[in-house]
C-alpha distance (Angstrom), angle and dihedral (degrees) to the residues before:
residue distance angle dihedral
M1 . . .
I2 3.80 . .
L3 3.70 114.5 .
A4 3.83 114.6 -125.9
K5 3.82 90.5 -134.8
R6 3.75 91.7 59.7
V7 3.78 92.6 51.1
L8 3.79 93.6 47.5
N9 3.87 90.2 49.4
T10 3.90 89.8 50.7
L11 3.80 91.8 47.0
T12 3.89 88.8 49.2
E13 3.86 93.9 50.2
L14 3.87 98.3 38.0
W15 3.78 96.9 36.4
P16 3.86 94.7 119.6
V17 3.80 89.4 55.5
L18 3.79 93.4 47.8
E19 3.85 93.3 45.9
T20 3.73 89.8 51.6
L21 3.84 92.9 49.5
I22 3.81 90.6 51.4
K23 3.77 95.1 48.3
R24 3.81 94.8 44.3
Y25 3.74 101.9 39.1
K26 3.91 106.6 15.0
M27 3.83 102.4 176.4
G28 3.89 95.6 -8.6
D29 3.69 127.9 104.6
F30 3.83 130.5 -108.0
S31 3.76 142.7 -177.4
I32 3.78 131.5 -103.5
K33 3.80 89.1 -115.6
E34 3.79 89.9 58.1
V35 3.69 89.4 52.5
Q36 3.83 93.3 49.9
S37 3.84 90.9 48.6
I38 3.87 89.7 52.2
V39 3.85 89.1 50.5
K40 3.78 89.7 49.1
Q41 3.84 89.2 48.8
H42 3.82 94.7 54.7
F43 3.75 97.0 35.7
P44 3.86 106.3 34.7
H45 3.87 91.8 166.2
Y46 3.83 91.7 64.3
S47 3.74 117.4 107.1
G48 3.83 121.5 -132.8
A49 3.81 90.9 -98.5
Q50 3.77 91.6 53.2
I51 3.75 93.0 47.5
Y52 3.90 88.1 52.7
K53 3.80 90.8 46.6
E54 3.82 93.9 52.4
T55 3.76 94.1 46.3
N56 3.76 89.4 52.6
R57 3.74 90.1 48.3
L58 3.88 89.8 60.1
L59 3.79 91.0 49.9
N60 3.76 97.3 46.0
Q61 3.74 92.4 51.7
D62 3.76 92.3 48.6
I63 3.74 94.3 -117.8
L64 3.82 86.0 124.4
V65 3.78 115.2 33.3
P66 3.87 127.6 -171.6
L67 3.71 122.0 -115.9
A68 3.85 117.3 -114.1
K69 3.79 114.2 -85.4
S70 3.82 90.1 -5.8
S71 3.75 138.8 98.5
Q72 3.90 89.6 -138.9
L73 3.77 121.6 104.6
E74 3.81 137.7 -142.4
I75 3.76 138.8 -172.7
N76 3.74 117.9 -95.1
R77 3.77 107.7 -100.4
A78 3.87 93.3 -132.1
I79 3.83 90.4 50.4
S80 3.88 90.0 44.7
D81 3.82 91.1 52.2
F82 3.72 91.5 48.0
A83 3.84 93.5 47.8
A84 3.88 90.0 46.9
Y85 3.72 89.4 54.7
L86 3.80 91.5 50.6
L87 3.73 93.2 44.8
Q88 3.86 93.9 43.2
D89 3.84 87.9 -126.8
E90 3.74 97.5 140.5
S91 3.84 124.7 153.8
L92 3.71 118.0 -130.3
G93 3.79 115.8 -98.3
V94 3.85 127.0 -152.6
A95 3.75 127.9 -97.3
A96 3.84 91.8 -123.7
E97 3.78 88.5 71.4
I98 3.74 92.6 62.9
H99 3.95 90.6 42.7
V100 3.83 90.1 53.8
L101 3.96 91.5 53.1
V102 3.71 91.1 45.7
E103 3.89 90.8 54.2
D104 3.73 86.9 46.8
L105 3.75 89.7 53.7
Q106 3.85 89.9 50.7
R107 3.88 89.0 52.6
L108 3.77 92.0 47.9
S109 3.87 90.4 49.4
T110 3.81 89.2 57.9
K111 3.88 91.2 50.4
L112 3.91 88.8 47.0
A113 3.69 91.1 52.0
Q114 3.85 91.0 51.9
A115 3.74 90.6 49.6
V116 3.86 91.2 51.2
D117 3.79 88.8 53.0
D118 3.76 92.6 49.1
A119 3.82 89.2 46.1
D120 3.76 88.7 -129.1
Y121 3.77 103.3 158.4
M122 3.86 96.1 -176.4
D123 3.84 90.9 57.5
I124 3.93 90.7 44.1
S125 3.86 88.8 56.7
R126 3.73 94.2 42.8
Y127 3.87 95.0 49.7
S128 3.68 91.2 42.9
R129 3.76 91.7 54.4
I130 3.88 92.0 46.4
M131 3.83 90.7 49.2
D132 3.80 90.6 47.2
E133 3.91 88.8 54.7
R134 3.77 91.4 50.9
V135 3.77 91.0 51.0
R136 3.81 91.7 50.1
K137 3.74 89.5 50.7
I138 3.87 93.6 50.8
V139 3.87 91.4 50.9
K140 3.76 88.8 46.8
L141 3.88 91.6 51.3
Y142 3.88 89.7 49.8
R143 3.86 90.1 54.0
H144 3.70 93.1 41.0
N145 3.83 92.5 53.3
E146 3.74 94.4 44.1
N147 3.86 89.8 56.1
A148 3.79 89.9 45.4
I149 3.85 91.7 53.1
Y150 3.85 89.9 48.3
N151 3.88 89.1 51.9
L152 3.76 90.1 47.6
V153 3.79 92.2 54.6
E154 3.72 96.6 45.0
Q155 3.82 92.4 51.0
A156 3.71 91.4 49.8
K157 3.88 90.2 49.3
S158 3.76 94.5 46.5
D159 3.81 96.5 43.9
A160 3.80 105.2 118.6
S161 3.85 95.9 -177.1
H162 3.67 124.4 122.3
L163 3.76 94.4 -113.6
S164 3.77 120.7 125.1
L165 3.71 120.5 -94.8
A166 3.82 92.0 -107.9
K167 3.90 91.1 57.1
R168 3.76 92.8 47.3
Y169 3.85 93.4 47.8
K170 3.90 94.8 40.1
A171 3.76 91.8 103.4
V172 3.80 92.3 47.1
I173 3.84 91.6 53.8
E174 3.70 92.0 45.5
A175 3.82 89.6 52.4
F176 3.89 90.1 51.4
D177 3.80 91.9 48.0
E178 3.83 98.8 41.2
Y179 3.78 100.2 36.1
I180 3.91 115.8 13.5
E181 3.94 96.3 47.0
P182 3.86 95.4 45.2
M183 3.85 89.2 46.3
L184 3.68 92.9 49.9
T185 3.82 90.2 52.7
M186 3.86 89.8 44.8
L187 3.82 95.3 50.0
D188 3.74 95.9 42.3
I189 3.80 109.3 138.5
N190 3.89 91.6 -125.9
G191 3.78 94.3 37.0
P192 3.93 129.8 110.8
F193 3.76 88.0 -104.8
Q194 3.78 92.4 61.8
L195 3.79 90.8 43.1
C196 3.80 92.2 52.5
F197 3.82 91.7 51.6
D198 3.87 90.1 48.8
A199 3.82 90.5 50.6
I200 3.91 92.3 48.3
E201 3.78 91.5 48.2
Q202 3.71 95.0 46.6
G203 3.86 89.9 47.0
L204 3.75 91.5 52.2
S205 3.84 91.8 49.9
A206 3.76 89.2 51.7
H207 3.73 92.7 49.6
L208 3.78 91.5 49.2
Y209 3.83 89.8 50.5
T210 3.88 89.5 52.0
L211 3.83 95.4 46.2
K212 3.76 92.5 46.1
Q213 3.81 90.5 49.9
S214 3.92 89.8 51.4
G215 3.88 89.7 50.8
R216 3.85 92.9 -146.1
D217 3.81 136.2 118.1
S218 3.98 102.4 17.6
A219 3.87 88.0 -175.0
S220 3.90 88.8 66.3
I221 3.75 91.3 46.7
R222 3.78 92.5 53.4
M223 3.88 90.7 47.2
L224 3.82 91.7 52.6
E225 3.88 91.9 47.4
Q226 3.73 91.4 50.4
L227 3.85 88.4 47.0
R228 3.68 94.0 50.6
T229 3.84 93.9 48.0
R230 3.92 89.8 47.8
I231 3.81 93.1 51.9
L232 3.88 92.4 49.5
D233 3.80 87.8 48.3
M234 3.85 90.5 46.5
H235 3.74 91.4 57.4
Q236 3.76 93.4 49.9
V237 3.91 91.1 46.0
G238 3.84 87.9 54.3
Q239 3.74 94.0 52.0
Q240 3.71 92.7 48.2
S241 3.81 93.8 46.0
L242 3.81 92.5 48.7
R243 3.77 89.5 50.0
H244 3.75 94.4 49.2
S245 3.70 90.0 46.6
A246 3.84 94.1 52.4
D247 3.80 92.1 47.3
I248 3.88 89.8 54.8
L249 3.88 93.6 46.3
M250 3.79 101.9 39.0
P251 3.78 98.3 69.0
L252 3.87 92.4 53.2
R253 3.79 90.8 45.7
E254 3.82 91.3 51.8
E255 3.71 90.2 46.2
L256 3.76 92.0 53.8
R257 3.88 90.2 47.2
Q258 3.82 91.6 52.9
N259 3.82 89.7 44.5
T260 3.83 90.3 51.1
L261 3.87 91.1 48.0
I262 3.80 92.0 50.6
T263 3.76 93.7 45.7
R264 3.85 90.8 51.2
Q265 3.72 89.8 51.1
A266 3.89 93.0 47.1
A267 3.82 88.0 50.0
K268 3.74 90.0 52.7
V269 3.75 93.5 51.9
L270 3.73 92.2 45.9
A271 3.82 89.9 51.7
H272 3.99 89.9 54.0
I273 3.88 87.7 47.2
R274 3.84 91.3 53.2
K275 3.84 92.0 47.9
R276 3.72 99.1 42.2
G277 3.72 111.7 16.5
L278 3.69 135.7 -101.4
D279 3.75 100.1 -92.7
T280 3.82 92.1 48.7
V281 3.85 94.2 54.1
M282 3.71 103.9 32.2
S283 3.82 100.4 41.5
A284 3.81 91.5 77.4
H285 3.88 91.3 54.7
Q286 3.78 94.1 49.4
P287 3.85 116.7 94.2
F288 3.87 115.6 -115.9
F289 3.75 115.7 -115.8
A290 3.81 115.5 179.7
S291 3.70 93.3 -158.8
D292 3.85 136.8 -3.3
P293 3.82 95.5 -106.7
M294 3.91 87.7 61.4
R295 3.81 89.1 69.6
H296 3.80 87.7 75.3
Q297 3.78 102.1 38.1
L298 3.75 128.6 108.1
G299 3.80 121.8 -103.5
S300 3.76 133.7 -172.8
N301 3.71 125.2 -110.8
A302 3.76 92.1 -108.8
Q303 3.88 89.1 60.0
L304 3.79 91.7 53.9
T305 3.76 93.3 46.0
A306 3.74 92.7 51.2
Y307 3.78 90.9 46.5
M308 3.88 93.6 51.7
A309 3.96 90.7 43.5
G310 3.77 87.9 54.2
L311 3.87 90.6 52.3
A312 3.83 91.5 48.1
E313 3.77 92.3 51.3
F314 3.81 95.7 44.3
E315 3.88 116.0 141.8
E316 3.76 121.5 178.8
H317 3.82 115.1 -115.9
D318 3.70 136.2 152.0
F319 3.83 116.3 -88.3
E320 3.82 127.4 174.2
L321 3.77 110.8 -142.1
P322 3.85 114.0 -141.1
D323 3.84 119.0 -120.7
G324 3.73 115.8 -89.8
D325 3.82 94.7 -118.4
Q326 3.71 92.6 51.6
A327 3.78 96.5 49.8
A328 3.81 115.5 101.8
P329 3.80 115.6 -117.7
Y330 3.84 113.4 -103.4
T331 3.79 114.2 -102.1
P332 3.80 122.6 174.7
P333 3.85 110.9 -112.3
A334 3.84 119.6 -110.9
I335 3.74 92.1 -5.5
P336 3.85 118.6 132.5
A337 3.82 120.6 -121.1
Y338 3.78 112.7 -78.4
G339 3.79 93.7 -129.4
D340 3.80 90.6 57.3
V341 3.84 88.7 48.7
R342 3.83 93.5 49.3
A343 3.84 91.9 48.0
L344 3.69 89.8 48.6
F345 3.83 92.5 51.1
K346 3.80 92.0 48.6
G347 3.78 92.9 49.7
N348 3.77 92.7 47.1
N349 3.82 90.5 51.9
K350 3.80 92.4 53.5
K351 3.73 95.0 47.9
R352 3.76 97.5 49.0
A353 3.84 121.7 60.7
G354 3.78 118.7 -130.8
K355 3.72 132.0 27.4
Q356 3.87 116.4 -42.4
Q357 3.92 122.9 -153.9
V358 3.71 111.5 -124.4
I359 3.79 93.3 -136.1
D360 3.87 94.6 48.0
V361 3.85 89.1 54.2
L362 3.85 92.2 49.7
S363 3.82 94.6 44.9
G364 3.77 90.8 46.6
S365 3.81 95.7 45.2
Y366 3.92 96.5 42.7
P367 3.77 109.2 30.3
E368 3.85 91.7 155.4
L369 3.85 93.2 64.5
E370 3.87 121.6 99.3
A371 3.79 121.9 -116.9
D372 3.81 96.4 -100.7
E373 3.84 91.8 47.6
L374 3.86 90.7 54.3
L375 3.66 91.7 46.2
Y376 3.89 89.3 53.3
L377 3.85 91.8 51.7
Y378 3.95 88.4 44.5
Q379 3.76 90.7 54.1
K380 3.73 92.7 48.8
L381 3.70 93.2 51.4
I382 3.80 97.8 47.4
N383 3.88 89.9 48.7
D384 3.89 90.2 51.1
A385 3.84 108.5 111.3
S386 3.87 93.1 -160.5
L387 3.82 90.0 67.7
A388 3.75 124.3 81.5
L389 3.87 104.0 -137.6
E390 3.68 136.4 161.7
Q391 3.77 129.5 -158.3
D392 3.84 120.5 -134.3
T393 3.80 116.0 -128.1
H394 3.82 93.2 -142.2
P395 3.80 123.1 72.7
E396 3.77 121.4 -123.8
Q397 3.80 133.1 -169.2
K398 3.72 115.0 -121.9
T399 3.84 127.7 -173.0
F400 3.72 120.2 -158.1
A401 3.80 134.8 150.7
G402 3.85 87.5 10.0
K403 3.87 96.4 -60.1
R404 3.81 130.9 101.3
F405 3.77 122.3 -135.5
T406 3.81 134.1 -177.4
L407 3.80 109.4 -137.6
Y408 3.89 141.8 164.1
P409 3.71 89.5 -131.7
F410 3.81 125.7 -141.7
V411 3.82 120.5 -130.5
A412 3.68 132.3 -171.8
A413 3.75 111.8 -91.7
S414 3.82 120.8 -125.2
E415 3.81 109.5 -109.8
P416 3.82 113.3 -120.9
T417 3.88 118.5 -106.5
N418 3.77 128.9 -135.3
E419 3.83 91.6 -113.0
S420 3.77 93.8 60.1
N421 3.74 91.1 54.3
D422 3.73 94.4 52.5
P423 3.85 115.8 102.7
V424 3.75 113.9 -111.4
C-alpha cells in the first residue's frame, strides 16, 4: 500500500513535471522518454541516473500508470482530477447532471418525510446525510462548470490560429446552447426547478417543527437545519453562477453574430461585383471629388450632413457614366471668377491701413454668397502662393451667411521695408 504522505511529497517535488504533462497531453498517452525529457527540462542539473530515478518514482507510486498491453503511459485518473481541480482546468458538464441530482433530492425528501412520520431517527440521519452529499455535489458542479466556461472563453480569445471566428468560437456557442439555455429554463422563477426547491424547503421546515415539538434527537435537528441552510444557499449559488457564465459567454456570442452578419453582407457585395464588375458596383459608394485639391478643402456642416444622408439612403441602381471627354469641367455655381476675387483682395489690402482678415474681406465684398461658397473662395485665397498671408494663433468666431464658424483667421502680412533689411 502506498502511503498518502509519500504521494503528496512526490507531487510537491515534481509538480512542474505533472503540470506540464496535464497541459500537454491531458487525457492522451505518452511515452517514458517524453516523461524523462520533461524532467530534464524542469531540472536541468539532474544527471541521467537522477532523471531515471524520478521517472521510476512517478511509476512506482501510481502517479503515472501504464496502458493495458502497451508501453505507453497515462496520468492516474484520480491524480488527474485532483490536479485539474488545482489548475482550474475543468471541462464543461451538462445541465442534465444537475437535473438528475435535483430529482434525486426530491425522491430523498419524500423518504425523509416518511422517516419523520415514523419517528425513525436513524433513517432521518441517513437521509439527511445523503441529501447533504447531493447538495454539495450540485454546488461543486456549479463551480466546476463556471470555471470550465471561463477556460473556454479564454482559449477562444487567445487562439492565434488562422481558423475562422466560427471555428474558434464553436465550443463557446455549444456551451451556450447545451448548458446556459437549459439552465435558464431550469432556474426559471416559475419553473418546476424552483417549485421543487420550495417544496423541499417547506418540507424541511415542517420536519424541524415536528422534531422540535417532540424534543428528541437534537443531532437530527441540527442536521436538518444545516441541510435547509445549504439548500437555500445552493439555489443562490446556482443563480449567481449562471449569471456569471452568461455574462462571460454573451459578448463572444454577440461578436460572432455581428461577424456573421458582416461576412454575409460582404459576400453579397462580392457576388454583385463578380456579376456586374467592380466599377459598376463600387462607383456609387465612392465619394465624388471634383479635383484632387478638394480633398483638403473646408466644407460646411450642411455639406457633410447631406453627404452622409446620401450614403444612408443608398439604393443600388444602374447608372451609365458619361465619357471623360464629354463631361463638362466642374465650375462652382454662382461663384465669381477667382482672378477677380484675388484682384479685389489685393486692391482692398492696399487701400486700407492695417492688417485685413481674409474672411472679413470676402464676407464684406460678397454678402450674397452662401457659406460653403465663401469657404471655397477662402480656401483658394489662403492656398495662393502669390499672396503674403499670416495665420493667427488664436481662434476666433466668425458669422457670415447666417452661419457661425470657429477659425484661426488668415490676415494680410505686412510687407518688409528697406530699413528693416539694412544691417545695424
